[in-house]
N, C-alpha and C positions, 0 to 999 in steps of 0.2 A: 636636688633639682627636680621639680615636678614635670609632668608630661608637657604641659603648655609651654613652660620655659624652654625645654629641650627643643620643641618644635620651632619656636622663634629663633633659637640659637642656630640650629642647623639650616634654617632658611637663610639667615644672614650670611652664614659661612659659604653657601653656594653662590652668593653674590660677592666673589672675591674682590672685585674692583672697588667695592664699597667698604672693605674692611679698613679699620683704623690701625695701621701697622705701628703707630707710636705706642699703642697699648700692648704691653708684654703678654697679657692674658689673651688678647685677640691674635697676636702673632703665634702663640702656642696653639690656639685653636686652629688657625689656618695651616700650621705645620702638620697638625694631627690629620686634618682633612686631606691635605696633599699626599701625605704618606699612605692614607687609606686608599686614595685613588691609585697610587702606584702599586700597592699590594693587590688590589683587584685586577689591575692591568696585567700583572705578572702571573696571577694564578688562573686567569681565564683559560678555559680549555682551548679555544681557538687561538691560532698564532696571529699576533697583531703587530703592525708597524705603522708609525706616523711619520710623515715627511713634511718638510716645509715647501714653500712655493717653487723652490729650485730642485727639489728631490733629495735633499739631505735629511738623514734620519734624525728625528727629534726624540722619538721613543720607539722601543722595540721590546716586546716582553721576553722574559727569560726562557720560556718554553721554545720560542722561535729560535733564539740564539743557541740553545742546546742542540737543536736539530741541525742548525747551520754549522755548528762547530766553531762559533766565534764568541769572543768575550763581549758581554753586554756593553761594558763601558767603551770598548774599542769600536763597537758598531755605531754607537751614538756619535753623530757628527760626520760619519762617513756618507758618501753618496750611495744611494740605495742600489745602484747598479753594481757597486763594488762588493756588496754583501749578499744580495739575493739574485739567484740565477733567473734569467729570462723575465725579470720584473718589467712592469709597465707603469709603475707608480710615477716615474718622472714624466711620462707622457700624459697621464691623467691630470697632473697638476698644471699642465700646459693647456690641455683641451677643455678642462672643467667638466668633462663628460664621465659619468660613472660607468663602470664595467662590472656586471653582475654574472656570477657563475662561469667565469672564464677558466679554461683548463690551462694550467701552467706547470711546466716541468722544472722541478727543483731537485738537484742532486740525483737525477735519474728517476724521480718519482712523479707520476702524474697526479696533480693536485687540482682542487677547485677553489678559486679565489674570487673575492669581491674587492673592488677598488672604488672608493668613494671620495670625491673632492670635498674639502671643507671650506665653507664660506663664512665670513663674519662681516656684517653690515654690507653685504653685497660684494665683498672683495674676496678673491680666492687667496687663502692663506696657507693651504697645505692639503694633505690627503691622508686618508686612512685605508690601509690594506689589511685584509684578514683572510687567512686560509680556513675555509669552512670545512673541507674534507681533506685529510692528509694523503689520501690515495683513492683511486677509483673503486677499490674493494669496499672501503668505508662508505663511499657514496652509494654503492650497490646495496649494501646492507641497510642503509638508511631508507632507500627507495622501497626495498622489500618489506621493511617494517611498516612503512606508510601504506603500501598495498595490502598488507596483512590487516592493518587496522581498518582500512576501507572495507575489506571483505567481511570482517567481523561486524562492522557497523551495518553493512547491508544484510548480514545474516540476522542480526537482532531486530532490524526493521521488519524483515519478513516474518520473524517469529512473533513480533508484536502484532502484525497484521493478522497472522493466523490465530493468535489468542483472542483477538477482537472479532474473529469470524469474517474477515474482509478479503480473503484471498481468492475471490472469484473473478472471472473475466467473461468475455462474450462467448468463448468456446464452451463454457459451462451451460449456456442457454441452448438447449437441444431442440431441434426442429428443422424441417425442410419445407414446410408449407409456405405459400406465398405471403400469407398474413404475418407470420413470425419473422420471415426474412425482411419484410418491409420495416417492421418495428425495430429490428436489430440494426439495419442500415441507418435509420433515423437516429437511434441511440448512439451509434458510433460517431456520427457527425456532431451530435450535441456534446459528446464527451470532450471534444477538442476546444469547446468554448468555455467561458467563465459564467455563462448565464444560469439562472436558477431553473430547475426542472420540476415539473409536476407529473408524477406517474399515476395514471388512472387505470382501474381495473378491479374485477371482482376479487374477493378474498381467495388466496391460494394460487393466483395466476403467475406469481414470481416477481412481484414488484421489488422486493428487497434484493433479489438476485440481479435485477437490472440496475438498481442503485449501486451495488458493488461494482458491476461491470463498467458503468459510466465513470465512477470515481477512479477505478484502477487504470482506465484508459486515458485519464486526464493528466494534466501537468502536475496535479496534486497527488497523484497516485502513490508517491513514495511515502506519504504519511497515512496513518490509519484512518479509515472511515469511522466517524463518531455517530453512533446510532441512538435514537431516542424514540420510544414508543409512546406517543402522546396520550394514548388511551389507557396505558397501563400504570401511569404515575398518578397517585392521589392528588386531587386538586390543591390541597394545602402544601404539597411538597414540590409541585412542578416548577415554580418560579426559582427556588433555590437549586433545583436540579439543572435547570437550563442556564441560569446566570451565576450560580455560585453564591457564597455568602461570606461576610467578614466575621472576624472573631467577635463573639458576644452578640451576634445578630438576633439570636433566639435561644431559648433554653435547649441545651443539648448540642449547640453548635460546636464544631471542632475548634480546638485551640489553633489560632493562626488563620482560621477561615478555610475555605475550600473553593477551588475554581469550578465553574459550571461547564456544561457541555459545549457551549459556544466558545469559551476560552480554550478548551481542549482541542477544538476544531480549528483553531487559528492556523491559517495557511493550508487548511485541508477542507474537507467536506463534511457537513452535518446532514444526516438522513433523518428527517422528521416523518416517521411512519404514523399512519392514522391521524393525519393532520386535521381531519374533520371532527375529531373528538376534543380538540383544543378549546378550553373555555374562552369566552369572549374577552375577559380581562387580560388573558395571556396573549390573545391574538394581537391586541394593541401593542404589547411589549415586543412581540416578535417583529411586528411591522416597524417599530422604531429601530431595531437592530438592523433590519434590511435597508432602511433609509439612511441612518446615521453611521452605520458600520462601527458601532461601539456598544458596549454593555456596561451595566452598573450592577455590582453585586448587591444582594439583599443586605440591608443594614450598612451599606457603604455610601460614600459621597464622591468617590473617585470613579471616573469613567475609564474603561479599557478599550483601546482600539482593537478591532478584530477583522481579519480578512478571511471570510468564510463563504463558501459556496453552499447553497441550500438545495437539496433534493428532497422534495416532499412527496408523500404518497397517500392515497385514500381509496377506499372502495365505496365512498358515499358520493352523492350527487351534490357537489358544492354549489352549483347554480340554484338548485332548489333550496338549499340552506340559506343562500343569500336572500332569496325572495322571502324567506321566513324570518330574516334578520337574526339568524344564529351563526352566520359566518360573514366576516367583514369583506365587503367588496374590494376595498383598497388592498387588503392582504392577498386576496385571490389573484388580483392582477400582478402583484409583486412576485407571487410564486409561479404563476402561470405564464412565464416568459416563453417557455417551450413545454408543451404538454405531449405526453406519450401515452396512448391508449393500448394497453396490453390485452390481446384477445383472450377470451375464455377457452378452456380446453375443448368444449363442445363445438367450437367454431374452427378448430384445427385438428379434426379427428385423424387426418393422415399422419399426424405427428405422434399419435398415441403409442404405436409399436416402438418407435425410436425412443420415446421418453420412458416407456415401461422397461425396455431392455437396459437403458442407461441407469435407471433406478435399481434394477435388479443387480447389475454389476456392482454398483456403489454399496447397496445395502448388504448384499451377500458377503462382500469383503469386510464390512464393519461387523457383521454378525457371525463371521467365520462359518458360513454355510456354503457347501459345494453344490450350488444350484446355478446352472448356466443358461437355461432356456425357459421360454414361456411357450406353451403349445399354441399352434395356430387357432384352435378352437377358443382357447382362453383369450388370445389377442382379439379375436372377432367379438367375443363377449365384451371386452373392454371398450372396443370401438362403438358398440351399440348403446353403451350406457351414456347418460346425459351429463354426468360429472358436475353436480352443483358445487362441490368443494374443490374443483379444478385439480391442479397438479399436486397440491398438498394432500387431497383425498386419495389420488392415485398412489402417492408414496406410502401413505398409511396402509393401503390395500396390499401393495407389494410386500411390505414388511409383515403384514398379517399372514399372507400366503407363505412366506419363507418360514414362519414359525410352524406352519402346518405340514410342510413337505417333510417326509420321513426318509425313505431310501432313494426316492427318485432324484434325478438331477434336473428336473423340469417342473415348473408350475403348470398345472393343468386346471381344467374347469372345476374339478372337485375341490380345489384349494381356494376357490373364489366363493364369496357369500352368495346366498340364493338370489338376492335382488340384482346381482350382476349376471348370474347364470341364466335367469329366467328370460333374458332378452336375446339369447343366442339365436341366430338365424342359420339355417342349413344352407351352405353355399352350393346350390345346385342350379342356379339361374332363377329360382323362384324366391319369393320373399316370405314363404310360409314359415311360421315359427315352429321350432321343434318342441313337441309336447313333452315337457319333462315329467309330467305325471303319467306317461304312456301306460301300457297294460301292466297288470300286476307282476308279470314276469320280467319286465324291463328294469334293469338296474342302472344306476347313474354311470357306472363304469362302461356299460354297453352303449349308453347314449353318447358318452364322450368319445369312445372309439369309433362310433359310427360317424360322428361329426368330423373327427380327425381324418378318417379314411376318405370321406367325400371331399374334404378340403384339399388333401394331398392329390387326390385323383384329378380334381378340377385344375389345380396348379400345374400338374404334369401335362394336361391337355393344352393349357394356355401357352406353355413353353415348348410345346412340341416334343415332350419327353426329355428335355435337356436337364440333367440332374443338377448341374452347377447353377443354372438360372433359377431352377425351382427352389433350391436351398436358400438362395438370396431372397427370393420372393416371399418365402415362408418365414424367413428370419431364423433358420436353424442350420446347424452344421451339416455338411454332406454325409458324415458318418451317421448322424442321427437319422437323416433322410433315408439312407440305404437300409437301415434297420427297419424303419417304418414301412418302406416299400415291400420289403420281404415279409414283414408281419401281416400286411393286409393283402398280399398276393397281387401287387400292382406291377409286377415285372414286365407285363406285356405293354405297359404304357411308356416305358423308357426306351431311349435309343439304343 
């Protein structure tokens, strides 16, 4: 018998009321099927009982009878209350109301049972009872296994997010200036919505960090953020990268095709970095995705529905690009539902010390360098610099300095490049620049120590000689401050 014939035969057998029992072959088939049902009923792990509309047992599986200590044939036809302790099956077939997860004591054991009424053509004809858990210990093990699986799932979700570089939140955005506080507050409010976001700001200001923070604070945060650098993908590949492709779409296409970034971001967020570098032909297709909420793979004819939130970022002036007809106006307004302007580092110089020390801690740990401080003079030099490369440039400079530090546990002026050092101001109340090219007998070390001595001296005077407040003001430990006070003979300035 071929597969098609078997399929038709078994479909007919499941409609027992239509079987022609005058046919011996069909009677044998029906007997086979009924015996199969009985075997399945008996070997099922759960304990099962079926009663009629008056509560008399029609069927009860052998596993249940073995536990109850009754003969299966004797149990059938008996009233359920005579066979099973504390049963409610006779009540369920009267009320027609199912009872799920009820605790029932049978032979001194606490069990968890379900009771479900059986209807045919709207008429109540009986009920099915099943013991799901034989005791509460079994239930407890089941619950623990479920919790364990949930923890494992949560662990793998977190690991996936780490692997994709998306485990950042608003706490990772360092700064106490009013400008960055305002931007963070706006971003936190935006995170709770489903609207598209456009991040604007110079290169290196932390647009990607904001994208991660917004995504992770949103309702989609349990899924990984999907990142696309629109300026880094060759124009001939960007369509297949964003929308995927079907099998045979082009030479070298993977067998079975490949999903694109928008498909991968379904129910999550896609971060389109450098959106200003997107070619015009691709801008049209991105616009269609935002409008229709569906994508079509390269070489395919089928559309795929996607639920994606878009966070876009650029360091370009999109309004100027629209005037030059190199960026679509309709796409701009689709993306610019909420725009966030991230201030450059030169406009938040009061954050430089915080950011520098944060980067120092992070990079020193990654590089396994025991460097814990940045000298006040070095911090002042960093504050005086104009930072065209913003935070990214500052991170590179801290990493460079860590590679130059030898025995010291501190980054000082001598570890900074000349273009940073040359702008240092002596903090004495005047704005006169310290001449790094001093007389021929002046060494860089002497210049650094002089700046450091005057910086500490002024800080002590401003705090009235309070060592604790001075150490906080200078961003160094009290132990380090004590050593420097002694080194420069400033004991008379302390309380």
